[in-house]
C-alpha positions in Angstrom: 65.2 -86.4 72.3 68.2 -86.7 74.5 70.9 -84.1 74.4 73.4 -86.6 73.1 71.1 -87.2 70.1 70.7 -83.5 69.5 74.5 -83.2 69.5 74.7 -86.0 66.9 72.4 -84.1 64.6 74.5 -81.0 65.0 77.7 -83.1 64.3 76.0 -84.3 61.1 75.4 -80.7 60.1 79.1 -79.9 60.8 80.2 -82.7 58.6 78.0 -81.4 55.8 79.3 -77.9 56.2 82.9 -79.2 56.1 82.1 -81.1 52.9 80.5 -78.1 51.1 83.1 -75.6 52.3 86.1 -77.9 51.6 89.0 -75.9 50.3 87.1 -72.6 50.0 87.0 -69.3 51.9 83.9 -67.1 51.8 82.5 -66.4 48.3 84.1 -69.6 47.0 87.6 -68.1 47.1 90.2 -70.8 47.1 91.8 -71.6 50.4 95.3 -73.0 50.1 95.3 -73.9 53.8 92.4 -76.4 53.1 90.9 -75.2 56.4 87.1 -75.2 55.9 86.8 -72.9 59.0 88.8 -70.1 57.5 86.0 -67.6 58.0 85.9 -64.6 60.3 83.6 -64.2 63.3 81.8 -61.6 61.4 81.2 -63.9 58.5 79.8 -66.6 60.8 77.5 -63.9 62.4 76.2 -63.1 58.9 75.5 -66.7 58.1 73.6 -67.1 61.5 71.6 -64.0 60.7 70.7 -65.2 57.3 69.4 -68.5 58.6 67.7 -66.8 61.5 65.8 -64.7 59.0 64.9 -67.9 57.1 63.6 -69.4 60.4 61.4 -66.4 61.1 60.0 -66.7 57.6 59.4 -70.4 58.0 57.7 -69.9 61.4 55.4 -67.2 60.0 54.4 -69.2 56.9 54.5 -72.9 57.8 53.0 -75.4 60.1 55.8 -78.0 59.5 58.1 -78.4 62.5 60.6 -80.4 60.4 61.5 -77.4 58.3 61.9 -75.2 61.3 64.1 -77.7 63.1 66.2 -78.2 60.0 67.1 -74.5 60.1 67.7 -74.7 63.9 70.2 -77.5 63.2 72.0 -75.4 60.5 72.2 -72.4 62.9 73.6 -74.7 65.7 76.2 -76.1 63.3 77.3 -72.6 62.3 77.7 -71.6 65.9 79.8 -74.7 66.6 81.9 -74.0 63.5 82.5 -70.5 64.7 83.6 -71.9 68.1 85.9 -74.4 66.4 87.5 -71.7 64.4 87.7 -68.9 67.0 87.2 -70.6 70.4 84.2 -70.4 72.6 84.3 -69.1 76.2 82.6 -71.3 78.8 79.8 -69.8 80.9 80.9 -68.8 84.3 
């Protein structure tokens, strides 16, 4: 798969995240700003950790790459969302 196609898959995950987070902060608290990215860096880190743990569990109990790659896409989307909300330094 070409990088551009991988980015499209991550973009589809971000669209989904925006849809399910619409108008909420963490713990489904209302967000009057309607900014679906209104989460702290620490919150994003916890989300990434949760899905990383799910990935480890899937890798140790499944032979199905689709499930593993689905979780990788979720993690990548969360990383992008964090960068959108808080910035992302470029590698020097």
